[in-house]
C-alpha positions in Angstrom: 27.4 66.5 85.8 26.7 64.0 88.6 25.6 60.8 87.5 22.0 59.3 88.8 23.5 56.1 90.1 20.0 54.6 90.6 19.4 55.1 86.8 22.3 52.2 85.9 21.7 49.0 84.4 23.7 46.1 85.9 26.3 46.3 83.0 26.8 49.9 83.6 27.1 49.9 87.4 29.3 46.7 87.5 31.8 48.9 85.0 31.5 51.7 87.4 32.3 49.7 90.2 35.3 48.0 88.6 36.6 51.3 87.4 36.2 52.8 90.9 34.1 55.6 89.6 32.1 54.8 92.7 31.9 52.2 95.6 29.2 49.5 96.1 28.5 51.3 99.6 27.8 54.6 97.5 25.8 53.0 95.0 23.7 51.2 97.9 23.3 54.4 99.8 21.9 56.0 96.6 19.3 53.4 96.4 18.4 53.3 100.2 17.9 57.2 99.7 15.6 56.6 96.6 13.5 54.1 98.7 13.0 56.7 101.7 12.2 59.1 98.9 9.7 57.4 96.9 8.5 53.9 98.4 6.1 56.0 100.6 3.8 56.5 97.7 4.6 53.2 95.8 4.9 51.0 98.5 6.8 48.2 96.8 9.0 46.9 99.8 7.4 45.1 102.9 10.9 45.2 104.5 14.1 47.4 104.0 17.2 45.8 105.3 19.5 48.9 105.4 22.2 47.7 107.8 22.7 44.3 106.2 22.6 45.9 102.9 25.7 48.3 103.8 27.4 45.3 105.2 27.0 43.4 102.1 28.2 46.6 100.1 31.4 46.8 102.3 32.2 43.3 101.7 31.5 43.7 97.9 34.2 46.7 97.8 36.5 44.4 99.4 36.1 41.7 97.0 36.3 44.4 94.2 39.5 45.5 95.6 40.8 42.1 95.7 39.7 41.3 92.2 37.3 38.9 93.2 34.6 40.1 90.5 31.5 38.9 89.5 28.9 40.3 87.3 26.6 40.9 90.3 29.5 42.0 92.9 27.9 45.0 94.5 25.0 45.3 92.8 22.1 46.4 94.7 18.8 44.3 94.1 15.2 43.6 95.7 13.9 40.2 96.5 10.1 39.1 96.4 9.0 38.2 99.8 8.2 34.7 99.3 12.0 33.9 98.6 14.0 33.0 102.0 17.0 34.9 103.1 18.0 33.6 106.4 17.6 35.9 109.4 15.4 38.1 107.6 11.6 38.3 107.7 9.8 36.4 105.1 5.9 37.2 104.9 4.7 35.9 101.5 2.5 39.2 102.1 0.3 36.8 104.6 -0.9 37.8 108.3 0.0 34.0 108.9 3.7 34.7 108.4 4.2 38.3 109.3 6.5 37.5 112.0 8.3 34.7 110.5 12.0 34.9 110.4 13.4 32.5 107.8 15.8 30.0 109.3 17.9 29.4 106.1 18.5 30.6 102.3 17.2 29.9 99.3 19.5 28.4 97.0 19.2 31.5 94.5 20.3 33.6 97.5 23.0 31.5 98.2 24.4 31.9 94.8 24.0 35.7 94.8 25.6 35.9 98.1 28.6 34.0 96.8 29.0 36.6 93.8 28.8 39.6 96.5 25.3 40.8 95.8 23.7 43.4 97.8 19.9 42.9 99.3 18.1 46.0 99.6 14.9 44.5 101.0 11.8 42.1 100.5 9.2 43.3 98.1 5.3 43.0 98.4 3.3 40.5 96.3 -0.3 39.1 96.3 -0.4 36.9 99.3 1.4 33.6 98.8 1.6 34.7 95.1 -2.0 34.2 94.3 -3.1 37.4 92.1 -2.7 39.5 89.3 -2.5 43.1 90.8 -0.6 42.9 94.2 -4.0 44.1 95.7 -4.3 40.7 97.7 -1.3 41.5 100.0 -2.4 41.4 103.7 -0.5 44.7 104.1 -0.9 47.1 101.4 -1.4 47.6 97.6 1.7 48.4 95.4 1.2 51.2 93.1 2.5 51.1 89.4 5.5 53.9 89.2 4.1 54.7 85.7 0.6 55.8 87.0 0.2 55.6 90.8 -3.7 55.1 90.5 -3.0 51.7 88.7 -1.8 48.3 89.6 1.8 47.2 89.0 0.6 43.7 88.2 0.9 40.7 90.1 2.1 38.7 91.9 5.6 40.0 91.6 4.3 43.4 91.7 6.7 44.9 94.3 9.7 43.6 92.5 8.4 45.1 89.2 7.6 48.2 90.8 11.1 48.5 92.6 12.8 48.1 89.4 10.6 50.6 87.3 10.9 53.2 90.2 14.6 52.7 90.1 14.6 51.6 93.8 17.0 48.7 92.9 18.8 47.5 90.0 17.3 44.2 89.7 14.8 42.0 91.5 13.9 38.5 91.7 10.2 37.4 91.5 8.4 33.9 91.2 6.3 33.0 88.3 3.4 30.5 88.8 0.9 31.6 85.8 2.6 35.1 84.6 3.5 36.5 87.9 7.1 37.9 86.6 5.9 38.7 83.2 2.3 40.5 83.8 3.9 42.8 86.1 6.9 43.4 83.9 4.3 44.4 81.1 2.4 46.5 83.5 5.5 48.4 84.7 7.5 48.6 81.4 10.4 46.5 82.2 11.9 43.1 81.3 10.9 39.9 83.3 12.0 36.5 82.5 10.1 33.3 83.4 12.8 30.7 82.8 12.2 27.0 81.8 10.5 24.9 84.7 13.6 23.2 86.4 16.3 25.7 85.1 16.4 27.6 88.5 16.2 25.7 91.7 13.1 26.4 93.9 14.7 25.7 96.9 13.9 28.5 99.7 10.8 29.4 97.6 7.4 29.3 99.8 5.5 26.9 97.5 2.2 27.7 95.7 2.1 25.1 93.0 4.9 23.2 92.9 4.7 21.9 89.2 4.2 25.6 88.1 6.5 27.7 90.4 9.8 29.0 88.8 11.9 32.0 90.1 13.2 34.6 87.5 14.7 38.1 87.1 12.8 41.4 86.6 15.4 43.9 85.1 15.7 47.3 82.9 16.9 45.3 79.7 17.4 42.0 78.3 21.4 42.1 78.7 20.6 42.4 82.5 18.1 39.7 82.6 20.7 37.4 81.1 23.0 38.1 83.6 20.9 37.5 86.5 19.6 34.3 85.0 23.3 33.0 84.4 24.0 33.7 88.1 20.9 31.7 89.5 20.3 28.9 87.1 21.5 25.2 87.6 20.6 22.0 89.3 20.7 21.8 93.0 20.6 18.6 95.2 17.8 20.5 97.4 15.4 20.4 94.3 14.9 17.2 92.6 13.1 19.1 89.5 16.0 21.1 89.0 18.3 20.7 86.0 21.6 21.9 84.4 20.9 24.0 81.1 23.1 22.6 78.2 21.2 23.9 75.2 23.0 26.5 73.3 21.9 29.1 70.6 21.7 27.6 67.2 19.7 30.5 65.5 20.3 30.9 61.9 17.0 32.1 59.8 14.8 33.3 62.3 10.9 32.1 62.3 8.7 33.6 64.3 5.1 32.0 65.0 2.0 34.1 65.5 -1.0 32.2 67.0 -4.2 33.3 65.6 -5.8 32.4 69.0 -3.5 35.3 70.3 -5.4 38.0 68.5 -9.1 37.2 69.4 -12.1 39.0 70.7 -11.2 40.7 74.2 -7.7 42.0 73.2 -7.3 45.8 73.9 -6.9 47.7 70.7 -4.0 49.5 71.7 -2.2 46.6 72.8 -3.1 44.8 69.4 -1.7 47.7 67.5 1.7 47.5 69.5 2.2 43.9 69.1 1.6 44.1 65.2 4.0 47.1 65.0 6.7 44.8 66.7 6.0 41.8 64.4 6.8 44.2 61.7 10.0 45.2 63.3 10.9 41.4 63.2 10.0 41.4 59.5 12.3 44.5 58.9 15.1 42.5 60.6 14.4 39.8 58.2 12.5 37.3 60.1 10.2 34.9 58.5 6.6 35.2 60.0 4.8 32.2 60.4 1.0 31.8 61.1 0.5 28.9 63.6 -2.4 27.7 65.6 -2.3 26.8 69.1 -5.8 25.5 69.7 -5.9 24.0 73.2 -4.9 27.5 74.5 -8.4 28.4 75.0 -8.6 25.8 77.7 -5.2 26.9 79.5 -7.1 29.1 81.8 -9.6 26.9 82.9 -6.8 23.9 83.4 -4.9 26.3 85.3 -7.6 27.3 87.8 -7.9 23.6 88.5 -4.4 22.5 88.9 -2.8 25.4 90.5 -5.2 25.6 93.5 -5.2 22.0 93.8 -1.4 22.2 94.3 -1.9 25.2 96.5 -4.3 23.3 99.0 -2.0 20.7 99.4 1.2 23.2 99.9 -0.9 25.3 102.2 -1.9 22.4 104.4 1.3 22.9 106.6 0.2 26.1 107.8 -1.8 25.4 110.8 -0.6 28.0 113.6 1.2 25.3 115.5 4.8 25.1 113.8 4.7 28.7 112.8 2.6 31.4 111.8 -0.5 32.6 113.7 -1.2 30.9 117.2 -4.4 31.5 119.2 -4.6 31.3 122.7 -5.0 27.8 124.3 -8.4 28.8 125.8 -10.0 29.7 123.0 -10.1 26.3 121.6 -11.5 23.0 123.1 -10.3 20.6 120.2 -7.3 20.6 117.9 -9.5 21.2 114.9 -10.5 24.5 116.5 -6.8 25.6 116.7 -6.7 24.7 112.9 -9.8 26.3 111.9 -9.4 29.7 113.9 -5.8 30.1 112.9 -6.4 29.5 109.2 -9.4 31.6 109.3 -7.5 34.5 111.0 -4.2 34.0 109.0 -5.3 33.4 105.4 -6.8 36.4 103.0 -9.8 35.9 101.1 -8.1 35.0 97.9 -6.0 32.5 99.6 -9.0 30.8 101.2 -10.9 30.9 97.9 -8.0 29.2 95.9 -7.7 26.4 98.8 -11.3 25.7 99.0 -11.5 25.5 95.3 -8.5 23.0 95.2 -9.5 21.0 98.1 -13.0 20.5 96.0 -11.3 19.6 93.0 -9.1 16.9 95.0 -12.0 15.4 96.8 -13.9 12.0 96.3 -16.1 11.9 93.2 -14.4 15.2 91.7 -10.8 14.2 91.2 -11.6 12.5 87.9 -14.2 15.1 86.5 -11.8 18.0 87.2 -8.3 17.5 88.4 -7.6 14.5 86.2 -9.1 16.0 83.0 -6.9 19.0 83.6 -3.9 17.0 83.9 -5.1 15.5 80.2 -5.7 19.0 79.0 -2.3 20.2 80.3 -0.7 17.5 78.2 -2.5 18.5 75.1 -1.3 22.0 75.8 2.2 20.9 76.0 1.7 18.9 72.7 0.3 22.2 71.0 3.6 24.0 71.7 5.7 21.1 70.6 4.1 21.0 67.2 4.5 24.8 66.9 8.3 24.7 67.9 8.9 22.2 64.9 8.0 25.1 62.5 9.1 28.1 64.5 12.1 29.3 66.8 9.8 31.4 69.2 6.0 32.6 69.7 5.1 36.1 69.7 2.1 37.5 71.5 1.0 40.1 74.1 1.8 39.6 77.5 -1.5 40.9 78.8 -4.7 41.4 76.8 -5.4 44.8 78.6 -3.4 47.7 79.7 -2.6 48.4 83.5 -6.1 48.9 85.1 -6.9 51.0 88.0 -6.7 49.9 91.6 -9.8 48.6 92.7 -11.1 48.2 89.0 -11.1 44.3 89.0 -11.6 43.7 92.6 -15.0 42.7 92.7 -14.7 40.6 89.4 -12.5 37.7 89.6 -13.2 36.1 86.2 -11.9 39.6 84.9 -9.0 39.6 86.9 -7.9 36.0 86.2 -8.3 36.8 82.4 -5.3 39.0 82.8 -3.2 36.0 82.8 -4.8 34.5 79.7 -1.5 34.6 77.6 0.9 33.5 80.4 -0.7 30.5 82.3 -0.1 28.0 79.2 3.6 28.7 79.4 3.9 27.6 82.8 1.5 24.5 82.1 3.9 23.5 79.3 7.0 24.4 81.6 8.5 26.7 78.8 10.8 29.7 78.9 9.0 33.2 78.0 10.0 36.7 78.6 8.1 39.9 78.4 9.6 42.9 76.9 8.5 46.6 76.4 7.0 47.3 73.0 5.2 50.5 73.3 2.9 52.8 75.1 -0.8 53.7 74.9 -1.8 57.0 74.1 -2.2 57.7 77.6 1.4 56.8 78.0 0.9 53.2 79.8 3.5 50.4 79.0 2.6 47.7 76.7 4.7 44.5 76.9 5.5 42.0 74.0 5.4 38.2 75.1 8.0 36.1 73.7 7.9 32.1 74.1 10.6 29.7 73.7 11.3 25.9 73.4 12.4 24.2 76.6 15.9 25.1 77.7 16.3 27.4 74.8 16.7 30.6 77.0 19.8 31.8 75.0 17.7 31.7 71.9 15.0 33.3 73.3 17.0 36.2 74.8 19.0 36.8 71.8 15.7 37.0 69.7 14.4 39.4 72.3 17.5 41.4 72.2 17.2 41.9 68.3 14.0 43.8 68.9 15.2 45.6 71.9 18.0 47.2 70.0 15.8 48.1 67.1 13.2 49.5 69.3 15.5 51.5 71.2 17.0 53.0 68.4 13.7 54.2 66.7 
């Protein structure tokens, strides 16, 4: 029986390449054909780079022949379209950058290229990574492969959909408030948000610099570990990046269950699946510890002050003069007109909303009332987690409070949309590692994700604990 190459995990594909069961060119062609077949309806990719992918696959085959083999050599992947690949269009799903060609590689791309990775293309996202549904893209809405009437989550919705639809083996996304984990949950795959600083942000188009983090979206936890190991490490181009030194020192497993995570508003089917997951950990011998994260109720409000404030500063560079939209000279009498016309034409509704909100909270008279208080609340949120990790190894909860919702269902209700990140934003505020893994399905077959949060720089422990569940869950 002929094997479907697009169903393989990283480990399986790497083994097949080493054993010469197939070549990287054959593997890459299988994915390019799958993209041609399926992406018309899913719309995960903004740009497919077929010629470049095939050249990279040929190079990877030569590396394998010469026994220069890394875990990701010859493995086809997708990259979120806010991560720069030199000489390839990078739009951030914005009209502002629809014709922008990257002039350099992001550090994560440099690392993957050295290993002989194959880039299939760039995936759709909410514009400048601002959104939770992939409906805020300036180009099109990505659909959830598990149900085409529903959103894939956001902002890394294109990356998550591409992995879930077998249109790549793994993908890179970015996570500012849940943008890797929430779409992973909605699409029924694995998504890892590393500790802030463990992966270089150089070459990532910035949304909120103190919150952004690049991470992998994969088919399982072993694959997530492989990709994370490939892209982690300090980088002289990113002063916030560090080398990861902590090792797994797990003995007796203690799992914290915050009472705040099971409050009113949590979908009943999601709650049932998470409680069943907790019981699986009990069966595995884990001690379940009731904990409290009292500041978590302020996390969403805190996030939506800090993130827009940083976004308003980061997006100030987009003026249409250096790159992006450029209006004709005769359309503007003064330079301020050029700025206003370009930014009005270039930015979408959600981005404008967040820039205005951020500018307001940073303005004279409101800085102390909003931004400064949010920074103080952020410190208290971080301290909540520090106290919790004195008692437990990881914290468990839902990734999202709801099932994947229908396209357009929450477009006119921003508060409801923002609440879909209620469990994930606190992790970014505290700079912690966290992972979303599948833990069940609703009665209608929609994926449900479990959220595991680890202590800073304890990715190895976090992944090990997640793997315990995955192996037990897969064998049920």
